[in-house]
C-alpha positions in Angstrom: 21.0 17.0 -8.5 20.3 14.6 -6.1 20.6 17.0 -3.2 18.6 19.4 -5.4 15.9 17.0 -5.4 15.7 16.1 -1.7 15.8 19.5 -0.9 12.9 20.2 -3.5 10.9 17.1 -1.9 11.2 18.3 1.3 9.7 21.5 0.4 7.0 20.0 -1.4 6.1 18.0 1.9 6.5 21.0 4.3 4.2 23.1 2.1 1.6 20.1 2.0 1.9 20.1 5.9 1.3 23.3 6.3 -1.6 23.4 4.5 -3.1 20.4 6.2 -2.1 22.2 9.5 -4.0 25.4 7.7 -7.3 23.1 7.7 -7.0 21.4 11.0 -6.6 24.7 12.9 -8.6 27.0 10.3 -6.1 29.5 9.5 -6.9 31.3 5.9 -3.0 31.9 5.1 -1.8 28.5 5.4 -5.0 27.3 2.9 -4.1 29.5 0.3 -1.3 31.7 -0.6 -3.7 35.1 -1.2 -7.1 35.8 0.2 -8.3 36.2 -3.1 -6.8 32.6 -4.8 -8.3 29.5 -4.0 -7.2 27.3 -1.4 -5.1 24.0 -1.8 -7.6 21.5 -1.0 -7.0 18.8 1.6 -6.7 15.7 -0.7 -3.9 18.0 -2.9 -2.0 18.6 0.0 -2.5 15.4 1.7 -1.2 13.3 -1.9 1.9 15.9 -2.3 3.1 14.9 1.6 2.2 11.1 1.0 4.1 11.0 -2.0 7.5 12.4 -0.9 7.3 10.6 2.2 7.4 7.3 -0.2 9.8 8.7 -2.2 12.1 9.5 0.9 11.3 6.0 2.3 12.3 4.3 -1.1 15.6 6.4 -0.9 16.3 4.8 2.3 16.4 1.8 1.1 16.4 -0.3 4.5 14.6 -3.6 3.7 12.0 -5.3 2.6 9.5 -4.0 5.0 10.2 -0.6 3.9 9.8 -1.1 0.4 6.4 -3.0 0.6 5.3 0.1 2.9 6.3 2.4 0.0 4.1 0.2 -2.4 1.2 0.9 -0.5 2.1 4.5 -0.1 2.7 4.7 -3.8 -1.4 3.1 -4.3 -2.9 5.3 -2.2 -1.2 8.3 -4.1 -2.3 6.8 -7.0 -6.1 6.5 -6.1 -6.5 9.7 -4.6 -5.1 10.9 -8.2 -7.5 9.2 -10.2 -10.6 9.7 -8.1 -9.4 13.5 -8.0 -9.1 13.2 -11.8 -12.5 11.6 -11.8 -14.4 14.2 -10.2 -13.4 17.0 -12.5 -13.9 15.0 -15.5 -17.3 13.5 -14.1 -18.3 16.6 -12.6 -19.2 14.7 -9.4 -18.1 14.6 -5.7 -16.7 11.7 -4.5 -16.0 13.3 -1.1 -12.3 13.3 -0.7 -11.7 17.1 0.4 -13.9 16.1 3.2 -12.2 12.5 4.1 -10.4 14.0 6.6 -13.2 16.4 7.9 -11.6 19.5 7.8 -13.4 21.5 4.8 -16.7 22.9 5.9 -19.8 22.2 4.0 -19.9 25.4 1.7 -16.3 23.9 0.1 -17.5 20.4 -0.6 -18.0 20.6 -4.0 -16.1 24.2 -5.6 -17.3 25.6 -8.6 -14.9 24.0 -11.4 -14.9 27.5 -13.0 -12.8 28.9 -10.4 -9.8 26.9 -11.6 -10.0 29.1 -15.1 -10.4 32.6 -12.8 -6.7 32.2 -12.0 -5.4 31.2 -15.7 -4.6 27.7 -14.7 
């Protein structure tokens, strides 16, 4: 089971990294599975990859500095998650998706009804 968890974690990190590359180089295929579907947003790709790296860091368990670094990563992912939920709950834009200046102005605050269109 531990081997499966590592492989699954690396797969999540890989998907997140590919999506970030899609935003950096404007490759639509890397941002979304299908042109008809919504894109994975920058903050989601970042937080997913970041969390996996934090988890792998804690697995290595090599000293105090690594543990404190992992704690900082955990706090960063939690902050991104809380702010993202806040955006949806309060219908406001905190600018998380634009933090890395990768998303165009037209996608700054997508219609929240798009999520329901895909049955999620």
